[in-house]
Structure formats: structure tokens, C-alpha cells
N, C-alpha and C positions, 0 to 999 in steps of 0.2 A: 455163636448164638446161643446162649445157654436159652434152653426155653422152647423157643421158636419152634419153626415149622419144615418139613426137610422131606426131599424126594428123593427118597434109594436107587442108585442104580441099578448096583449092585450091593456083594455082604460087605463092599470095602469103601466103596465111595455115594455121594452123599452132596444133591445141591441144598440151596437156600428152596423155599419154597414162597413167595410173594401167594396174598387173596386177595382177588374180590370180587367185591357181591352187588351187585345192584338192584336196585328192590324198583320194578318193575310200572310207575303209575298209568293215569291216563295222558296226564301234562305232565307229570316231570318222571328224572332216573337220580335215585335214592342211591350213588354209589360212595364205597367204603373200602378204604388197599389197603391193605394190611400187613407191616412189612417191619421183619423182624421185630422187636416189644415194639412200635412205631403206630400209629392210627390218622390218615387220612381222611374228609370227606368230605365230601362235595354237592350240590345239586342242578340241573344243568334241565332243559325242555326238553320234552320224548316230545322234538323235530328231527332234521338231515341236522337243521343248525345246532343244539345241543350235541347231537351224535358228534359232530364236528370238535366242538368244546371239550364232550368228552374224550377224545383219541387226540386232541393235544392237555389236554392238563394228566391224561397218563403220559407223555412223552415230558414232563420238569418232574413225574414223579419215577420212574422207573428209569431204564435203571437202579437203585438204590447204591449210591455211590459206596466204590468198596465191592460193592455184586454185584456188575454185570452178567455177572452167568444163573442169577434167578433166577425162576423161575414162576413165571405167570399164570395162579388155578383160582378162574371165574367162575361163580356162581351165580343164582338167582332162588332166591328162599322160595317156600310155598307160600302162596298167600290160600286155599283155601278152595273147592273141589270146584266146577260148573258143570250148572246142570241148562 
């Protein structure tokens, strides 16, 4: 994987790292999954049903074929301060 993201286990061992970004809105979850040089995007309702759909969607797209040991790193972007 050239130019990709890696998680270093020690000085000689590394594994691929996929990135999941979730932008949480009042009504929906905007999701982006980056793996290798590819990106998948989806939108789900911000409900229990939508969360279940998100988990099923992740199951369809991870682990990436040929990379069953890839690590998934999740994050949520900062959207501003609370008052």
C-alpha cells in the first residue's frame, strides 16, 4: 500500500490502518470510510435503526479483501464550541 496509512507495531512490523469518520448531526450520520486509496461514503438516520444500518454497512466494506488484519481508526470532526 503506497502512500497509505500505517499503524506501527514496532520498528519492523506495521499493519494497514483504515479510517472511519462520522459527522454526527441531529437527524443523520454522515460517514466516510477511507481504506487504501479508496473512500466510501454513506448517510444514515441518527436513530437506533440508522446505527444498525451503519454497522451492517461497515460489515459489508470491512475488512477489505486481502487485508483482514487492517486496523480501523474512528473519529468525529470538531464542529465548534458549546455555549
